C-alpha positions as CSV (number, residue, x, y, z in Angstrom):
1,X,156.8,161.5,-128.3
2,X,153.8,159.8,-126.9
3,X,153.4,156.8,-124.6
4,X,149.7,156.2,-125.8
5,X,148.5,153.1,-127.9
6,X,147.3,152.6,-131.5
7,X,144.8,155.5,-131.6
8,X,145.2,157.1,-128.3
9,X,141.5,158.0,-127.9
10,X,140.7,159.1,-124.4
11,X,137.2,159.9,-124.6
12,X,137.5,163.6,-124.9
13,X,140.3,166.3,-125.1
14,X,142.2,167.1,-122.1
15,X,140.8,164.0,-120.2
16,X,142.6,160.7,-119.6
17,X,141.6,157.1,-118.6
18,X,143.4,154.3,-117.2
19,X,144.0,151.5,-119.8
20,X,145.0,148.0,-118.8
21,X,148.8,147.3,-119.6
22,X,149.6,144.3,-121.7
23,X,153.0,144.2,-119.8
24,X,151.0,144.1,-116.2
25,X,148.9,141.2,-117.7
26,X,151.8,139.2,-118.8
27,X,153.5,139.7,-115.3
28,X,150.4,138.6,-113.5
29,X,149.7,135.6,-115.7
30,X,153.6,134.6,-115.4
31,X,153.3,134.7,-111.7
32,X,150.5,132.3,-111.6
33,X,152.5,130.2,-113.9
34,X,155.4,130.4,-111.5
35,X,153.4,129.4,-108.6
36,X,151.7,126.5,-110.3
37,X,155.0,125.1,-111.7
38,X,157.2,125.8,-108.8
39,X,154.7,123.8,-106.4
40,X,154.2,121.2,-109.0
41,X,157.9,120.5,-109.2
42,X,158.4,120.6,-105.4
43,X,155.5,118.1,-104.9
44,X,156.6,115.7,-107.7
45,X,160.3,115.7,-106.5
46,X,159.1,115.1,-103.0
47,X,157.1,112.1,-104.1
48,X,160.0,110.7,-106.1
49,X,162.5,111.1,-103.3
50,X,164.8,113.6,-105.2
51,X,167.6,115.0,-103.2
52,X,166.9,118.9,-103.4
53,X,166.5,122.0,-101.2
54,X,162.8,123.3,-100.8
55,X,163.8,126.7,-102.4
56,X,165.1,125.3,-105.6
57,X,161.9,124.9,-107.7
58,X,160.9,128.4,-106.7
59,X,164.4,129.7,-107.9
60,X,164.2,128.0,-111.2
61,X,160.7,129.3,-112.0
62,X,161.2,132.9,-110.6
63,X,164.5,133.3,-112.6
64,X,162.9,132.3,-115.8
65,X,160.0,134.6,-115.1
66,X,162.3,137.5,-114.3
67,X,164.0,137.2,-117.7
68,X,160.9,136.8,-119.7
69,X,158.9,139.5,-118.2
70,X,161.7,141.8,-118.6
71,X,161.8,141.2,-122.3
72,X,158.1,141.2,-122.8
73,X,158.0,145.0,-123.9
74,X,160.3,144.3,-126.6
75,X,158.0,141.4,-128.0
76,X,155.2,144.1,-127.7
77,X,157.6,146.5,-129.9
78,X,158.1,143.7,-132.4
79,X,154.3,143.0,-132.9
80,X,153.6,146.6,-133.5
81,X,156.7,146.8,-136.0
82,X,156.0,143.5,-137.7
83,X,152.0,143.3,-137.6
84,X,150.1,140.8,-139.3
85,X,147.7,142.0,-142.1
86,X,145.6,140.7,-144.8
87,X,148.2,141.2,-147.3
88,X,151.3,140.0,-145.2
89,X,151.2,137.1,-143.1
90,X,154.2,134.8,-144.1
91,X,156.9,137.6,-143.7
92,X,155.9,138.7,-140.1
93,X,155.5,135.2,-139.1
94,X,159.1,134.4,-140.4
95,X,160.4,137.6,-138.7
96,X,158.7,136.6,-135.3
97,X,159.9,133.0,-135.6
98,X,163.6,134.3,-136.1
99,X,163.3,136.7,-133.2
100,X,162.6,133.6,-130.9
101,X,166.2,132.7,-131.2
102,X,167.7,136.0,-129.6
103,X,164.7,136.0,-127.2
104,X,165.8,132.3,-126.2
105,X,169.4,133.2,-126.1
106,X,168.9,136.1,-123.8
107,X,166.3,134.0,-121.7
108,X,169.2,131.4,-121.1
109,X,171.9,133.8,-120.4
110,X,169.6,135.4,-117.9
111,X,168.5,132.6,-116.0
112,X,172.1,131.0,-116.1
113,X,173.4,134.2,-114.5
114,X,170.6,134.6,-111.9
115,X,170.6,130.9,-110.9
116,X,174.4,130.6,-110.5
117,X,174.4,133.8,-108.3
118,X,171.7,132.6,-106.0
119,X,173.2,129.2,-105.7
120,X,176.7,130.6,-105.0
121,X,175.2,132.8,-102.2
122,X,173.4,129.7,-100.7
123,X,176.4,127.7,-100.8
124,X,175.2,125.5,-103.6
125,X,176.0,124.6,-107.2
126,X,173.7,124.7,-110.3
127,X,174.8,122.6,-113.2
128,X,172.9,124.3,-115.8
129,X,175.0,122.7,-118.6
130,X,175.9,119.4,-117.2
131,X,173.9,117.6,-119.8
132,X,175.6,119.4,-122.7
133,X,175.3,122.9,-124.0
134,X,173.4,121.9,-127.3
135,X,170.7,120.0,-125.4
136,X,170.0,122.8,-123.1
137,X,169.9,125.3,-126.0
138,X,167.3,123.3,-127.8
139,X,165.3,122.4,-124.8
140,X,164.9,126.0,-123.7
141,X,164.4,127.2,-127.3
142,X,161.3,124.8,-127.6
143,X,159.8,126.3,-124.6
144,X,160.5,129.9,-125.5
145,X,158.8,129.7,-128.8
146,X,155.7,128.9,-126.9
147,X,156.5,131.9,-124.4
148,X,157.2,134.3,-127.1
149,X,154.1,133.4,-129.0
150,X,151.9,133.7,-125.8
151,X,153.4,137.2,-125.1
152,X,152.9,138.3,-128.6
153,X,149.3,137.1,-128.5
154,X,148.9,139.2,-125.3
155,X,150.1,142.4,-127.0
156,X,148.2,141.7,-130.4
157,X,145.0,141.3,-128.4
158,X,145.4,144.5,-126.5
159,X,146.3,146.4,-129.6
160,X,143.1,145.0,-131.4
161,X,141.0,146.0,-128.4
162,X,142.5,149.4,-128.2
163,X,141.9,149.8,-132.2
164,X,138.2,148.7,-131.8
165,X,137.9,151.2,-129.2
166,X,139.4,153.8,-131.1
167,X,137.1,152.9,-134.0
168,X,134.1,153.2,-131.9
169,X,135.0,156.6,-130.4
170,X,135.3,157.8,-134.2
171,X,131.9,156.4,-135.0
172,X,130.3,158.1,-132.0
173,X,131.8,161.5,-133.0
174,X,130.6,160.8,-136.6
175,X,127.1,160.0,-135.4
176,X,127.2,163.4,-133.6
177,X,128.2,165.2,-136.6
178,X,132.0,165.6,-135.8
179,X,134.0,163.9,-138.6
180,X,137.4,164.7,-136.9
181,X,139.8,161.9,-135.9
182,X,141.4,162.1,-132.5
183,X,145.0,161.3,-132.1
184,X,147.4,161.8,-129.3
185,X,150.4,163.8,-130.1
186,X,152.8,165.0,-127.4
187,X,150.6,163.8,-124.5
188,X,147.6,165.7,-125.6
189,X,144.7,165.2,-127.7
190,X,144.7,166.6,-131.3
191,X,141.7,166.4,-133.7
192,X,142.2,166.1,-137.3
193,X,139.7,166.4,-140.2
194,X,140.4,163.5,-142.5
195,X,140.2,165.6,-145.5
196,X,143.3,167.7,-144.0
197,X,145.5,164.4,-143.8
198,X,147.6,164.0,-147.1
199,X,149.1,160.8,-146.0
200,X,150.0,158.4,-143.1
201,X,153.4,156.7,-142.9
202,X,154.8,154.2,-140.5
203,X,158.0,155.3,-138.7
204,X,159.4,152.4,-136.8
205,X,157.3,152.0,-133.7
206,X,155.3,155.3,-134.5
207,X,152.8,156.7,-137.2
208,X,153.4,159.8,-138.9
209,X,150.1,161.9,-139.9
210,X,151.1,164.3,-142.5
211,X,149.0,167.6,-143.1
212,X,149.9,170.5,-145.1
213,X,151.2,172.4,-142.1
214,X,152.8,169.8,-140.2
215,X,153.4,166.1,-139.1
216,X,151.9,164.3,-136.0
217,X,153.9,161.5,-134.5
218,X,151.9,159.0,-132.6
219,X,152.5,155.3,-131.4
220,X,150.6,152.9,-133.1
221,X,150.5,150.3,-136.3
222,X,149.8,151.3,-139.9
223,X,147.3,148.0,-139.9
224,X,145.2,149.5,-137.2
225,X,145.0,152.7,-138.8
226,X,144.3,151.5,-142.0
227,X,141.4,149.7,-140.6
228,X,140.2,153.1,-139.2
229,X,140.7,155.2,-142.1
230,X,139.7,152.9,-145.0
231,X,136.0,154.1,-144.9
232,X,137.4,157.7,-144.7
233,X,138.9,157.4,-148.2
234,X,142.4,156.3,-147.4
235,X,144.2,153.5,-149.5
236,X,147.3,151.7,-148.7
237,X,150.0,152.5,-151.6
238,X,153.0,151.0,-149.9
239,X,153.4,148.5,-147.0
240,X,154.5,151.7,-144.9
241,X,152.2,154.2,-146.2
242,X,148.5,155.2,-146.6
243,X,147.2,158.0,-148.9
244,X,144.2,160.1,-148.8
245,X,142.6,159.5,-152.3
246,X,141.4,163.3,-152.2
247,X,145.0,164.4,-151.8
248,X,146.2,162.6,-154.9
249,X,147.1,164.9,-157.9
250,X,148.5,162.4,-160.3
251,X,149.8,158.8,-160.7
252,X,152.7,158.0,-162.8
253,X,153.6,154.4,-163.7
254,X,157.4,153.5,-163.6
255,X,159.2,151.1,-165.6
256,X,159.5,148.7,-162.7
257,X,155.7,148.4,-162.4
258,X,155.5,150.6,-159.2
259,X,154.1,154.0,-159.2
260,X,154.9,157.6,-158.3
261,X,152.0,159.7,-156.6
262,X,152.0,163.3,-156.8
263,X,150.0,164.8,-154.0
264,X,148.0,168.0,-154.2
265,X,150.8,169.7,-152.1
266,X,153.5,169.0,-154.7
267,X,155.1,166.2,-152.7
268,X,156.1,163.1,-154.6
269,X,155.7,159.7,-152.9
270,X,156.4,156.2,-154.0
271,X,153.7,153.4,-154.4
272,X,154.4,149.6,-154.6
273,X,153.1,147.8,-157.7
274,X,151.5,145.4,-154.9
275,X,148.7,147.9,-154.1
276,X,148.4,149.3,-157.6
277,X,145.0,147.7,-158.2
278,X,143.6,149.0,-154.8
279,X,144.9,152.5,-155.7
280,X,143.4,152.5,-159.1
281,X,140.0,151.2,-157.9
282,X,137.2,153.9,-157.8
283,X,136.4,154.8,-154.2
């Protein structure tokens, strides 16, 4: 397995460079938000003459931050798993909207446990559901949708930047006469000639590069690799699959309107009718 990103380009075989982490960025921004919100709550309640202990606003904000930051990597995984593409916008949007429900539920449980534990230790009582469970759930979910969207945006932006860096590295190698593509497989750099790649498939949170001899598994999204490989003769034939046009031996229509694609090494793969027109276009 690899812990790299979409392309994993490192500027050269055997070399590594530090890359900013989206999780670290989310954490730092969240801490700033905690500081602003907690101090604002403290000042507002002080001006209103509310009866509270000084530490309460900080417990409220920090407990929420801990739960949200802990779940941020899961949102990053979801952004990779259900990415937005020019051919698929509605389905990923609905999936991510649906994921805000378990995200909010875990967040609520987390802050309930953390706050009640701290209040119990300090000899106080936290009435989280005093206004009714339903009201709390709706109130928190409304905010959690925005939190989910903000974190997802962070991860999407980082993935986009890494994809652009990888594409720039490919272009630099191409200008230098090196047509190979660099991927990160097993923690090391592997250089593949695009002509040797038969197909590229999504595999959960990873991408598989199939050559005649073996398959290379790397972390990334199919959408980012489609953008990098389109100019190299690769075409999407399925929502989870790209095929090298030079590796196509035959295309057989099926009664359902889909296609069966026979590759030059003899393997048979399925193609969706949704991408049939792109497949049949002359490169």
